[in-house]
LUMVEXVO-354504 format. One record per residue (C-alpha): residue number from 1; residue in three letters; x, y, z negated. Coordinates in steps of 0.5 Angstrom, whole numbers, plus 500, padded with zeros to 3 digits. Layout:
<rs>
r pos NUM; code ala; c1 X; c2 Y; c3 Z
...
</rs>
This chain:
<rs>
r pos 1; code unk; c1 474; c2 547; c3 533
r pos 2; code unk; c1 480; c2 542; c3 530
r pos 3; code unk; c1 487; c2 544; c3 532
r pos 4; code unk; c1 490; c2 539; c3 537
r pos 5; code unk; c1 496; c2 535; c3 535
r pos 6; code unk; c1 502; c2 536; c3 539
r pos 7; code unk; c1 509; c2 533; c3 538
r pos 8; code unk; c1 512; c2 538; c3 534
r pos 9; code unk; c1 506; c2 538; c3 529
r pos 10; code unk; c1 506; c2 531; c3 529
r pos 11; code unk; c1 514; c2 531; c3 527
r pos 12; code unk; c1 512; c2 536; c3 522
r pos 13; code unk; c1 507; c2 532; c3 519
r pos 14; code unk; c1 511; c2 526; c3 518
r pos 15; code unk; c1 517; c2 530; c3 515
r pos 16; code unk; c1 512; c2 533; c3 510
r pos 17; code unk; c1 510; c2 526; c3 508
r pos 18; code unk; c1 517; c2 523; c3 508
r pos 19; code unk; c1 519; c2 529; c3 503
r pos 20; code unk; c1 513; c2 527; c3 499
r pos 21; code unk; c1 515; c2 519; c3 499
r pos 22; code unk; c1 523; c2 521; c3 498
r pos 23; code unk; c1 520; c2 524; c3 491
r pos 24; code unk; c1 516; c2 517; c3 491
r pos 25; code unk; c1 522; c2 513; c3 492
r pos 26; code unk; c1 526; c2 516; c3 487
r pos 27; code unk; c1 521; c2 515; c3 482
r pos 28; code unk; c1 520; c2 508; c3 484
r pos 29; code unk; c1 527; c2 507; c3 484
r pos 30; code unk; c1 528; c2 510; c3 477
r pos 31; code unk; c1 522; c2 505; c3 474
r pos 32; code unk; c1 524; c2 499; c3 478
r pos 33; code unk; c1 531; c2 500; c3 475
r pos 34; code unk; c1 529; c2 503; c3 468
r pos 35; code unk; c1 523; c2 498; c3 466
r pos 36; code unk; c1 527; c2 492; c3 467
r pos 37; code unk; c1 533; c2 494; c3 464
r pos 38; code unk; c1 529; c2 497; c3 457
r pos 39; code unk; c1 523; c2 493; c3 456
r pos 40; code unk; c1 522; c2 485; c3 455
r pos 41; code unk; c1 522; c2 481; c3 461
r pos 42; code unk; c1 515; c2 478; c3 459
r pos 43; code unk; c1 512; c2 486; c3 458
r pos 44; code unk; c1 515; c2 487; c3 465
r pos 45; code unk; c1 511; c2 481; c3 468
r pos 46; code unk; c1 505; c2 483; c3 464
r pos 47; code unk; c1 506; c2 490; c3 468
r pos 48; code unk; c1 507; c2 487; c3 474
r pos 49; code unk; c1 500; c2 483; c3 473
r pos 50; code unk; c1 496; c2 489; c3 472
r pos 51; code unk; c1 499; c2 492; c3 478
r pos 52; code unk; c1 497; c2 486; c3 482
r pos 53; code unk; c1 490; c2 486; c3 480
r pos 54; code unk; c1 489; c2 494; c3 480
r pos 55; code unk; c1 491; c2 494; c3 487
r pos 56; code unk; c1 485; c2 491; c3 489
r pos 57; code unk; c1 480; c2 496; c3 486
r pos 58; code unk; c1 479; c2 499; c3 493
r pos 59; code unk; c1 474; c2 493; c3 494
r pos 60; code unk; c1 469; c2 497; c3 490
r pos 61; code unk; c1 468; c2 503; c3 494
r pos 62; code unk; c1 466; c2 498; c3 500
r pos 63; code unk; c1 469; c2 501; c3 506
r pos 64; code unk; c1 466; c2 508; c3 504
r pos 65; code unk; c1 473; c2 512; c3 504
r pos 66; code unk; c1 475; c2 508; c3 510
r pos 67; code unk; c1 469; c2 510; c3 514
r pos 68; code unk; c1 470; c2 517; c3 511
r pos 69; code unk; c1 477; c2 517; c3 515
r pos 70; code unk; c1 474; c2 514; c3 521
r pos 71; code unk; c1 468; c2 519; c3 522
r pos 72; code unk; c1 471; c2 526; c3 520
r pos 73; code unk; c1 479; c2 525; c3 521
r pos 74; code unk; c1 477; c2 530; c3 527
r pos 75; code unk; c1 475; c2 536; c3 523
r pos 76; code unk; c1 479; c2 541; c3 520
r pos 77; code unk; c1 477; c2 543; c3 513
r pos 78; code unk; c1 473; c2 549; c3 514
r pos 79; code unk; c1 469; c2 546; c3 519
r pos 80; code unk; c1 467; c2 540; c3 514
r pos 81; code unk; c1 460; c2 540; c3 512
r pos 82; code unk; c1 461; c2 540; c3 505
r pos 83; code unk; c1 455; c2 539; c3 502
r pos 84; code unk; c1 454; c2 533; c3 506
r pos 85; code unk; c1 461; c2 531; c3 503
r pos 86; code unk; c1 460; c2 532; c3 496
r pos 87; code unk; c1 453; c2 529; c3 496
r pos 88; code unk; c1 457; c2 522; c3 498
r pos 89; code unk; c1 462; c2 523; c3 493
r pos 90; code unk; c1 457; c2 523; c3 487
r pos 91; code unk; c1 454; c2 517; c3 490
r pos 92; code unk; c1 461; c2 514; c3 490
r pos 93; code unk; c1 463; c2 516; c3 483
r pos 94; code unk; c1 457; c2 513; c3 480
r pos 95; code unk; c1 458; c2 506; c3 484
r pos 96; code unk; c1 465; c2 506; c3 481
r pos 97; code unk; c1 463; c2 508; c3 474
r pos 98; code unk; c1 458; c2 502; c3 474
r pos 99; code unk; c1 463; c2 497; c3 476
r pos 100; code unk; c1 468; c2 500; c3 471
r pos 101; code unk; c1 463; c2 500; c3 465
r pos 102; code unk; c1 461; c2 492; c3 467
r pos 103; code unk; c1 469; c2 491; c3 467
r pos 104; code unk; c1 469; c2 494; c3 460
r pos 105; code unk; c1 463; c2 490; c3 457
r pos 106; code unk; c1 466; c2 484; c3 460
r pos 107; code unk; c1 473; c2 485; c3 456
r pos 108; code unk; c1 469; c2 484; c3 450
r pos 109; code unk; c1 468; c2 477; c3 451
r pos 110; code unk; c1 475; c2 475; c3 453
r pos 111; code unk; c1 479; c2 472; c3 447
r pos 112; code unk; c1 486; c2 473; c3 450
r pos 113; code unk; c1 489; c2 480; c3 447
r pos 114; code unk; c1 493; c2 481; c3 453
r pos 115; code unk; c1 488; c2 479; c3 458
r pos 116; code unk; c1 483; c2 483; c3 455
r pos 117; code unk; c1 487; c2 489; c3 455
r pos 118; code unk; c1 489; c2 488; c3 462
r pos 119; code unk; c1 482; c2 488; c3 464
r pos 120; code unk; c1 480; c2 494; c3 460
r pos 121; code unk; c1 486; c2 498; c3 464
r pos 122; code unk; c1 484; c2 495; c3 471
r pos 123; code unk; c1 477; c2 498; c3 469
r pos 124; code unk; c1 479; c2 505; c3 468
r pos 125; code unk; c1 484; c2 504; c3 474
r pos 126; code unk; c1 477; c2 503; c3 478
r pos 127; code unk; c1 475; c2 510; c3 477
r pos 128; code unk; c1 482; c2 513; c3 477
r pos 129; code unk; c1 485; c2 510; c3 483
r pos 130; code unk; c1 479; c2 510; c3 488
r pos 131; code unk; c1 478; c2 518; c3 486
r pos 132; code unk; c1 485; c2 519; c3 487
r pos 133; code unk; c1 484; c2 516; c3 494
r pos 134; code unk; c1 478; c2 520; c3 496
r pos 135; code unk; c1 482; c2 526; c3 494
r pos 136; code unk; c1 488; c2 524; c3 498
r pos 137; code unk; c1 484; c2 522; c3 504
r pos 138; code unk; c1 480; c2 529; c3 504
r pos 139; code unk; c1 487; c2 532; c3 505
r pos 140; code unk; c1 489; c2 527; c3 511
r pos 141; code unk; c1 483; c2 527; c3 515
r pos 142; code unk; c1 483; c2 535; c3 515
r pos 143; code unk; c1 490; c2 534; c3 517
r pos 144; code unk; c1 493; c2 538; c3 511
r pos 145; code unk; c1 499; c2 534; c3 510
r pos 146; code unk; c1 503; c2 539; c3 506
r pos 147; code unk; c1 497; c2 539; c3 501
r pos 148; code unk; c1 497; c2 531; c3 501
r pos 149; code unk; c1 505; c2 531; c3 500
r pos 150; code unk; c1 504; c2 535; c3 494
r pos 151; code unk; c1 498; c2 531; c3 491
r pos 152; code unk; c1 503; c2 525; c3 492
r pos 153; code unk; c1 509; c2 528; c3 489
r pos 154; code unk; c1 505; c2 531; c3 483
r pos 155; code unk; c1 502; c2 524; c3 481
r pos 156; code unk; c1 509; c2 521; c3 482
r pos 157; code unk; c1 513; c2 526; c3 478
r pos 158; code unk; c1 508; c2 525; c3 472
r pos 159; code unk; c1 508; c2 518; c3 472
r pos 160; code unk; c1 516; c2 518; c3 472
r pos 161; code unk; c1 517; c2 523; c3 467
r pos 162; code unk; c1 511; c2 520; c3 463
r pos 163; code unk; c1 515; c2 513; c3 463
r pos 164; code unk; c1 521; c2 516; c3 461
r pos 165; code unk; c1 518; c2 520; c3 455
r pos 166; code unk; c1 515; c2 513; c3 453
r pos 167; code unk; c1 522; c2 509; c3 453
r pos 168; code unk; c1 525; c2 515; c3 450
r pos 169; code unk; c1 520; c2 514; c3 444
r pos 170; code unk; c1 521; c2 507; c3 444
r pos 171; code unk; c1 514; c2 505; c3 446
r pos 172; code unk; c1 516; c2 499; c3 450
r pos 173; code unk; c1 509; c2 495; c3 451
r pos 174; code unk; c1 506; c2 494; c3 457
r pos 175; code unk; c1 500; c2 497; c3 455
r pos 176; code unk; c1 503; c2 504; c3 454
r pos 177; code unk; c1 506; c2 504; c3 461
r pos 178; code unk; c1 499; c2 502; c3 464
r pos 179; code unk; c1 496; c2 509; c3 460
r pos 180; code unk; c1 501; c2 513; c3 463
r pos 181; code unk; c1 499; c2 510; c3 470
r pos 182; code unk; c1 492; c2 512; c3 469
r pos 183; code unk; c1 493; c2 519; c3 466
r pos 184; code unk; c1 498; c2 521; c3 472
r pos 185; code unk; c1 493; c2 519; c3 477
r pos 186; code unk; c1 487; c2 523; c3 473
r pos 187; code unk; c1 492; c2 529; c3 472
r pos 188; code unk; c1 493; c2 529; c3 480
r pos 189; code unk; c1 486; c2 528; c3 481
r pos 190; code unk; c1 485; c2 535; c3 477
r pos 191; code unk; c1 490; c2 538; c3 482
r pos 192; code unk; c1 487; c2 536; c3 488
r pos 193; code unk; c1 480; c2 538; c3 486
r pos 194; code unk; c1 482; c2 545; c3 485
r pos 195; code unk; c1 485; c2 545; c3 493
r pos 196; code unk; c1 478; c2 542; c3 495
r pos 197; code unk; c1 473; c2 546; c3 493
r pos 198; code unk; c1 466; c2 545; c3 495
r pos 199; code unk; c1 467; c2 537; c3 496
r pos 200; code unk; c1 466; c2 534; c3 489
r pos 201; code unk; c1 460; c2 538; c3 485
r pos 202; code unk; c1 455; c2 543; c3 487
r pos 203; code unk; c1 448; c2 542; c3 491
r pos 204; code unk; c1 447; c2 536; c3 495
r pos 205; code unk; c1 442; c2 534; c3 501
r pos 206; code unk; c1 438; c2 528; c3 501
r pos 207; code unk; c1 441; c2 526; c3 508
r pos 208; code unk; c1 448; c2 524; c3 504
r pos 209; code unk; c1 445; c2 518; c3 502
r pos 210; code unk; c1 444; c2 516; c3 509
r pos 211; code unk; c1 451; c2 518; c3 511
r pos 212; code unk; c1 454; c2 514; c3 505
r pos 213; code unk; c1 451; c2 508; c3 508
r pos 214; code unk; c1 454; c2 510; c3 515
r pos 215; code unk; c1 461; c2 511; c3 512
r pos 216; code unk; c1 460; c2 504; c3 509
r pos 217; code unk; c1 458; c2 501; c3 515
r pos 218; code unk; c1 464; c2 504; c3 519
r pos 219; code unk; c1 469; c2 503; c3 514
r pos 220; code unk; c1 467; c2 496; c3 511
r pos 221; code unk; c1 471; c2 492; c3 517
r pos 222; code unk; c1 477; c2 497; c3 516
r pos 223; code unk; c1 477; c2 496; c3 509
r pos 224; code unk; c1 477; c2 488; c3 509
r pos 225; code unk; c1 482; c2 489; c3 515
r pos 226; code unk; c1 487; c2 493; c3 510
r pos 227; code unk; c1 486; c2 489; c3 504
r pos 228; code unk; c1 486; c2 482; c3 507
r pos 229; code unk; c1 493; c2 485; c3 510
r pos 230; code unk; c1 495; c2 487; c3 503
r pos 231; code unk; c1 492; c2 480; c3 500
r pos 232; code unk; c1 497; c2 477; c3 505
r pos 233; code unk; c1 503; c2 479; c3 500
r pos 234; code unk; c1 498; c2 479; c3 494
r pos 235; code unk; c1 496; c2 472; c3 495
r pos 236; code unk; c1 503; c2 470; c3 495
r pos 237; code unk; c1 504; c2 473; c3 488
r pos 238; code unk; c1 497; c2 471; c3 485
r pos 239; code unk; c1 499; c2 464; c3 487
r pos 240; code unk; c1 506; c2 465; c3 484
r pos 241; code unk; c1 503; c2 468; c3 478
r pos 242; code unk; c1 498; c2 462; c3 477
r pos 243; code unk; c1 503; c2 456; c3 478
r pos 244; code unk; c1 509; c2 459; c3 475
r pos 245; code unk; c1 511; c2 462; c3 468
r pos 246; code unk; c1 511; c2 469; c3 466
r pos 247; code unk; c1 518; c2 470; c3 467
r pos 248; code unk; c1 518; c2 467; c3 474
r pos 249; code unk; c1 513; c2 471; c3 476
r pos 250; code unk; c1 516; c2 477; c3 474
r pos 251; code unk; c1 522; c2 476; c3 477
r pos 252; code unk; c1 519; c2 475; c3 484
r pos 253; code unk; c1 515; c2 481; c3 483
r pos 254; code unk; c1 521; c2 485; c3 482
r pos 255; code unk; c1 524; c2 482; c3 489
r pos 256; code unk; c1 517; c2 485; c3 492
r pos 257; code unk; c1 518; c2 492; c3 488
r pos 258; code unk; c1 525; c2 492; c3 492
r pos 259; code unk; c1 522; c2 491; c3 499
r pos 260; code unk; c1 516; c2 496; c3 497
r pos 261; code unk; c1 522; c2 501; c3 496
r pos 262; code unk; c1 524; c2 501; c3 503
r pos 263; code unk; c1 516; c2 501; c3 506
r pos 264; code unk; c1 515; c2 507; c3 502
r pos 265; code unk; c1 518; c2 511; c3 508
r pos 266; code unk; c1 514; c2 508; c3 513
r pos 267; code unk; c1 507; c2 509; c3 509
r pos 268; code unk; c1 509; c2 516; c3 509
r pos 269; code unk; c1 510; c2 517; c3 516
r pos 270; code unk; c1 503; c2 512; c3 517
r pos 271; code unk; c1 499; c2 517; c3 513
r pos 272; code unk; c1 501; c2 523; c3 518
r pos 273; code unk; c1 500; c2 519; c3 524
r pos 274; code unk; c1 493; c2 517; c3 524
r pos 275; code unk; c1 490; c2 524; c3 524
r pos 276; code unk; c1 495; c2 526; c3 529
r pos 277; code unk; c1 493; c2 520; c3 534
r pos 278; code unk; c1 485; c2 522; c3 533
r pos 279; code unk; c1 487; c2 529; c3 536
r pos 280; code unk; c1 492; c2 527; c3 542
r pos 281; code unk; c1 489; c2 526; c3 549
r pos 282; code unk; c1 488; c2 518; c3 550
r pos 283; code unk; c1 492; c2 519; c3 556
r pos 284; code unk; c1 498; c2 521; c3 552
r pos 285; code unk; c1 497; c2 515; c3 547
r pos 286; code unk; c1 501; c2 510; c3 551
r pos 287; code unk; c1 507; c2 514; c3 551
r pos 288; code unk; c1 507; c2 516; c3 544
r pos 289; code unk; c1 507; c2 509; c3 542
r pos 290; code unk; c1 513; c2 507; c3 546
r pos 291; code unk; c1 517; c2 513; c3 543
r pos 292; code unk; c1 515; c2 512; c3 536
r pos 293; code unk; c1 517; c2 504; c3 537
r pos 294; code unk; c1 524; c2 506; c3 540
r pos 295; code unk; c1 525; c2 511; c3 534
r pos 296; code unk; c1 523; c2 507; c3 528
r pos 297; code unk; c1 526; c2 500; c3 530
r pos 298; code unk; c1 533; c2 501; c3 530
r pos 299; code unk; c1 532; c2 504; c3 523
r pos 300; code unk; c1 528; c2 498; c3 520
r pos 301; code unk; c1 533; c2 493; c3 523
r pos 302; code unk; c1 539; c2 497; c3 520
r pos 303; code unk; c1 535; c2 498; c3 513
r pos 304; code unk; c1 536; c2 491; c3 512
r pos 305; code unk; c1 544; c2 492; c3 511
r pos 306; code unk; c1 543; c2 495; c3 505
r pos 307; code unk; c1 541; c2 489; c3 502
r pos 308; code unk; c1 548; c2 487; c3 501
r pos 309; code unk; c1 551; c2 493; c3 497
r pos 310; code unk; c1 544; c2 493; c3 493
r pos 311; code unk; c1 545; c2 486; c3 491
r pos 312; code unk; c1 552; c2 487; c3 488
r pos 313; code unk; c1 550; c2 493; c3 484
r pos 314; code unk; c1 543; c2 490; c3 482
r pos 315; code unk; c1 548; c2 484; c3 479
r pos 316; code unk; c1 552; c2 489; c3 475
r pos 317; code unk; c1 545; c2 493; c3 472
r pos 318; code unk; c1 540; c2 487; c3 472
r pos 319; code unk; c1 544; c2 481; c3 470
r pos 320; code unk; c1 537; c2 478; c3 468
r pos 321; code unk; c1 534; c2 479; c3 475
r pos 322; code unk; c1 540; c2 475; c3 479
r pos 323; code unk; c1 535; c2 470; c3 481
r pos 324; code unk; c1 531; c2 475; c3 484
r pos 325; code unk; c1 536; c2 477; c3 489
r pos 326; code unk; c1 535; c2 470; c3 493
r pos 327; code unk; c1 528; c2 472; c3 493
r pos 328; code unk; c1 529; c2 478; c3 496
r pos 329; code unk; c1 534; c2 476; c3 502
r pos 330; code unk; c1 528; c2 472; c3 504
r pos 331; code unk; c1 523; c2 478; c3 504
r pos 332; code unk; c1 527; c2 483; c3 507
r pos 333; code unk; c1 525; c2 482; c3 514
r pos 334; code unk; c1 518; c2 484; c3 512
r pos 335; code unk; c1 521; c2 491; c3 512
r pos 336; code unk; c1 521; c2 491; c3 520
r pos 337; code unk; c1 515; c2 487; c3 521
r pos 338; code unk; c1 510; c2 490; c3 516
r pos 339; code unk; c1 513; c2 497; c3 517
r pos 340; code unk; c1 511; c2 496; c3 525
r pos 341; code unk; c1 504; c2 494; c3 523
r pos 342; code unk; c1 503; c2 499; c3 518
r pos 343; code unk; c1 506; c2 505; c3 522
r pos 344; code unk; c1 504; c2 503; c3 529
r pos 345; code unk; c1 499; c2 497; c3 531
r pos 346; code unk; c1 494; c2 499; c3 525
r pos 347; code unk; c1 494; c2 506; c3 527
r pos 348; code unk; c1 493; c2 505; c3 534
r pos 349; code unk; c1 487; c2 499; c3 533
r pos 350; code unk; c1 484; c2 505; c3 529
r pos 351; code unk; c1 485; c2 510; c3 534
r pos 352; code unk; c1 482; c2 505; c3 540
r pos 353; code unk; c1 476; c2 503; c3 535
r pos 354; code unk; c1 478; c2 496; c3 535
r pos 355; code unk; c1 477; c2 495; c3 527
r pos 356; code unk; c1 474; c2 488; c3 529
r pos 357; code unk; c1 480; c2 486; c3 532
r pos 358; code unk; c1 484; c2 488; c3 527
r pos 359; code unk; c1 480; c2 485; c3 522
r pos 360; code unk; c1 480; c2 478; c3 526
r pos 361; code unk; c1 488; c2 478; c3 526
r pos 362; code unk; c1 488; c2 480; c3 519
r pos 363; code unk; c1 483; c2 475; c3 516
r pos 364; code unk; c1 486; c2 469; c3 520
r pos 365; code unk; c1 493; c2 471; c3 518
r pos 366; code unk; c1 491; c2 471; c3 510
r pos 367; code unk; c1 486; c2 464; c3 511
r pos 368; code unk; c1 492; c2 460; c3 514
r pos 369; code unk; c1 497; c2 463; c3 509
r pos 370; code unk; c1 493; c2 463; c3 503
r pos 371; code unk; c1 492; c2 455; c3 504
r pos 372; code unk; c1 499; c2 454; c3 506
r pos 373; code unk; c1 501; c2 458; c3 499
r pos 374; code unk; c1 497; c2 453; c3 495
r pos 375; code unk; c1 500; c2 447; c3 499
r pos 376; code unk; c1 507; c2 449; c3 498
r pos 377; code unk; c1 506; c2 451; c3 490
r pos 378; code unk; c1 502; c2 446; c3 488
r pos 379; code unk; c1 503; c2 440; c3 492
r pos 380; code unk; c1 511; c2 441; c3 494
r pos 381; code unk; c1 512; c2 445; c3 488
r pos 382; code unk; c1 517; c2 450; c3 492
r pos 383; code unk; c1 517; c2 457; c3 491
r pos 384; code unk; c1 522; c2 459; c3 496
r pos 385; code unk; c1 517; c2 456; c3 501
r pos 386; code unk; c1 511; c2 460; c3 499
r pos 387; code unk; c1 516; c2 466; c3 500
r pos 388; code unk; c1 518; c2 463; c3 507
r pos 389; code unk; c1 511; c2 462; c3 509
r pos 390; code unk; c1 509; c2 469; c3 507
r pos 391; code unk; c1 515; c2 472; c3 512
r pos 392; code unk; c1 513; c2 468; c3 517
r pos 393; code unk; c1 506; c2 469; c3 517
r pos 394; code unk; c1 507; c2 477; c3 517
r pos 395; code unk; c1 512; c2 476; c3 523
r pos 396; code unk; c1 507; c2 472; c3 527
r pos 397; code unk; c1 501; c2 477; c3 525
r pos 398; code unk; c1 506; c2 483; c3 527
r pos 399; code unk; c1 507; c2 480; c3 534
r pos 400; code unk; c1 500; c2 478; c3 536
r pos 401; code unk; c1 498; c2 485; c3 534
r pos 402; code unk; c1 503; c2 488; c3 538
r pos 403; code unk; c1 501; c2 484; c3 544
r pos 404; code unk; c1 494; c2 486; c3 543
r pos 405; code unk; c1 496; c2 494; c3 543
r pos 406; code unk; c1 501; c2 493; c3 549
r pos 407; code unk; c1 495; c2 491; c3 553
r pos 408; code unk; c1 490; c2 496; c3 550
r pos 409; code unk; c1 495; c2 502; c3 552
r pos 410; code unk; c1 498; c2 498; c3 559
r pos 411; code unk; c1 505; c2 497; c3 557
r pos 412; code unk; c1 509; c2 491; c3 556
r pos 413; code unk; c1 516; c2 491; c3 552
r pos 414; code unk; c1 516; c2 483; c3 550
r pos 415; code unk; c1 523; c2 482; c3 551
r pos 416; code unk; c1 525; c2 486; c3 545
r pos 417; code unk; c1 521; c2 481; c3 541
r pos 418; code unk; c1 526; c2 476; c3 542
r pos 419; code unk; c1 532; c2 481; c3 540
r pos 420; code unk; c1 529; c2 483; c3 534
r pos 421; code unk; c1 527; c2 476; c3 532
r pos 422; code unk; c1 534; c2 474; c3 533
r pos 423; code unk; c1 537; c2 480; c3 529
r pos 424; code unk; c1 532; c2 478; c3 523
r pos 425; code unk; c1 534; c2 471; c3 523
r pos 426; code unk; c1 541; c2 472; c3 523
r pos 427; code unk; c1 540; c2 477; c3 517
r pos 428; code unk; c1 536; c2 471; c3 513
r pos 429; code unk; c1 542; c2 466; c3 514
r pos 430; code unk; c1 547; c2 471; c3 512
r pos 431; code unk; c1 543; c2 473; c3 506
r pos 432; code unk; c1 542; c2 466; c3 504
r pos 433; code unk; c1 550; c2 464; c3 505
r pos 434; code unk; c1 553; c2 471; c3 502
r pos 435; code unk; c1 548; c2 473; c3 497
r pos 436; code unk; c1 552; c2 479; c3 495
r pos 437; code unk; c1 556; c2 484; c3 497
r pos 438; code unk; c1 560; c2 483; c3 504
</rs>
């Protein structure tokens, strides 16, 4: 029988995830401050281009991993049907190898050297990224959050140390960074395999094929919902990359990276919340929602204040990226609204098995936003409008998602929406008027 989650267990899991993400945050902070300082702006832009397109390789597991999480997250490690799980892994791994091989073959027909290298590294990332996700999901769905935290720390430390060594040795081209990126994922997967014995290789039943299909069927909508949510931000970055020059894209990407530093901790809490929600009696879910919301909202709003001293310090350290600070002021409200979607509404919609509704909200948001991005960039030639539309759509998506969840749990807190929006609007006005330390 699976262990039932308590408030104490949930707090412990969240705390362990936050420790892991503190390490991740430290490494990300190090990289976001060192790389722009010590490599050329064009090389940094190419590195960000790789990260942008590599973030979509999860499309190529077709929802299998999300289905695995949805259908098995009530089990403990010892109660898993290991032969059945590893039979599915073999199928999944062969699929990823096929797509990686296709990418490699296609790369030989690309004349542009930069694009050829980017496609090759993205092809390798198909295997490393999706296998790393499979490994991390095994820890999450069996509620072994401590081991999940260690996996994240191993990968981030390897990445951080590898890039520092690379910079010390004078290897400043973007493809060296890509090499370190995929190698760090590969080595952390090796550690994860040692902690998940019986879930990768060994004898397998034929029923694994049918189970694999069931997981894809269960997880496909969730995958599209999650990636469409990512595409909301990724779509804005893609349009900027297509429409504007390499250096402009690099400076916009730097602003997004700073925002992602703040979102790191929310992601940490989120991976611990969903497996715990699956173990909580549904009668208690409404109260958990209100407790979490009341706890995190003041913290998220308060986080935006860090923008002002942060601008002052970034001006001193990275004078070439001063332009990015204006973009950052527009993007900071994402910290509040994207965080709540990640931490609360998405997890609750999954817990209530409302993946179709979640998909609908995200797809409509992306379709509207992407069209508006194209108009803003190509017809109006306004980069700031692209970013403003992105933030506006994220706010609307968050509000709609919260209204849906509050109806599901039969709780109402609509009055808080206005107060939070006024605080965020005041921040944006101040950041545009006082783009620095106040």
